[in-house]
Structure formats: C-alpha cells, structure tokens
C-alpha positions in Angstrom: 105.9 77.0 96.0 106.6 79.8 93.5 105.2 83.2 94.5 104.4 85.4 91.6 103.6 89.1 91.6 99.8 88.5 91.8 100.2 86.4 94.9 102.5 89.0 96.6 100.0 91.7 95.6 97.1 89.7 97.2 99.2 89.1 100.4 100.0 92.9 100.6 96.4 93.8 100.3 95.2 91.2 102.9 97.9 92.3 105.3 96.9 96.1 105.0 93.3 95.1 105.5 94.1 93.0 108.6 95.8 96.2 110.0 92.8 98.3 109.3 94.5 100.3 106.5 92.7 101.5 103.2 94.0 100.1 100.1 93.9 101.5 96.6 93.5 98.9 93.7 92.9 99.8 90.0 90.1 98.7 87.7 91.6 96.1 85.1 88.5 94.6 83.4 85.1 95.5 82.1 82.7 93.6 84.5 81.8 96.7 86.5 81.5 99.3 83.7 80.4 102.0 83.6 80.6 102.2 87.4 84.3 101.3 87.4 86.5 101.3 84.3 89.9 100.1 83.3 92.5 102.3 85.2 90.0 103.8 87.8 91.5 104.0 91.3 89.3 102.2 93.8 89.8 102.8 97.5 88.8 99.8 99.6 88.6 99.7 103.5 88.1 96.8 106.0 84.5 96.6 106.9 82.2 94.9 109.4 78.8 95.7 107.8 77.9 94.9 104.3 74.7 95.6 102.6 73.0 94.8 99.3 74.1 97.5 96.8 77.7 97.8 98.3 80.6 97.3 96.1 83.1 94.9 97.8 86.5 93.3 97.1 85.9 89.6 97.3 87.7 86.3 96.6 85.8 84.4 93.9 88.5 81.8 93.9 91.6 81.0 96.0 93.7 83.5 94.1 91.1 85.6 92.4 90.1 88.9 93.9 87.3 90.9 92.2 85.5 94.2 92.9 81.8 93.5 92.4 78.4 94.7 93.7 76.6 92.8 96.5 73.1 91.7 95.1 72.1 89.3 98.0 73.0 88.5 101.6 71.5 85.4 103.3 72.0 82.4 105.4 72.5 78.9 103.9 73.2 75.9 106.0 73.8 78.1 109.0 76.4 80.3 107.4 76.1 83.9 106.1 76.8 84.2 102.5 77.0 87.1 100.1 76.3 87.0 96.3 77.9 89.4 94.1 77.7 90.4 90.4 79.6 92.7 88.1 77.3 95.6 87.0 78.2 94.7 83.3 77.8 90.9 83.8 74.8 89.0 82.8 75.1 86.3 85.4 75.8 86.6 89.2 78.8 85.2 90.8 78.6 82.1 93.0 77.5 82.6 96.6 80.4 82.9 98.9 80.8 82.8 102.7 80.8 86.3 104.2 84.5 85.6 105.3 85.5 85.9 101.5 84.8 89.6 101.6 88.1 91.4 102.0 86.7 95.0 102.2 84.2 97.6 100.9 84.7 100.3 98.2 84.4 103.7 99.5 85.7 105.8 96.7 86.1 105.5 92.9 88.4 107.9 91.1 87.7 108.0 87.4 90.5 108.0 84.9 90.6 111.3 82.8 89.8 110.4 79.1 91.4 113.6 78.1 
C-alpha cells in the first residue's frame, strides 16, 4: 500500500491525539467560513465530552478529516452518533458514530489579511 503525505499527516494527528497532545491544523476550504477561513490556525485537543455547537475534527470518510460544527448528538440503533455541518454548507454531513470524532477545536487564530 502506498502512503502519501495526506495519509502520513492523518497518522501523525491521530498519534498525537492518542497521546493527549494538542494539534494545530490549518483551514483549507470554505465550508466553515466565516468562522474558519483558508490559512487560519486551528488548535484541536482530545476530548471526552462533545456538545451541540462545538467545532470538532471528525472523519467523514476513511481518509477524510474535516473541521465542522456539531449540530446534533443522539442515539441510533444503540450507538451514540454525532451529526456535523460546515457553517457555510447548506446540507449537514451524514451521521457518524461518536468514535469518528478525533478532537475538539479550542482555538482559532485568524490569518492576517494585511
């Protein structure tokens, strides 16, 4: 199996979270604008409690980590799930098991537009 830079970055993020360390990632898209913009530094920490309104780092697919806001938490077929949505997206993301949440955003440092 070939490992590209994205896979290595995901592995590094997961390892740091497993060790309880904060991780800084950077905004790359527009789904969370204006809360998070391209280039903003986003500090993510491991978390045990997640609430509606929190911004989390979550796997939307096997190799797709995104930073989106939690809009719903519930139980479906005996499993706790979260549903997220980008602030700038019209539609919510699919529900994901709580285990897909990697960490919670605790700080957003905006890029200077100067």
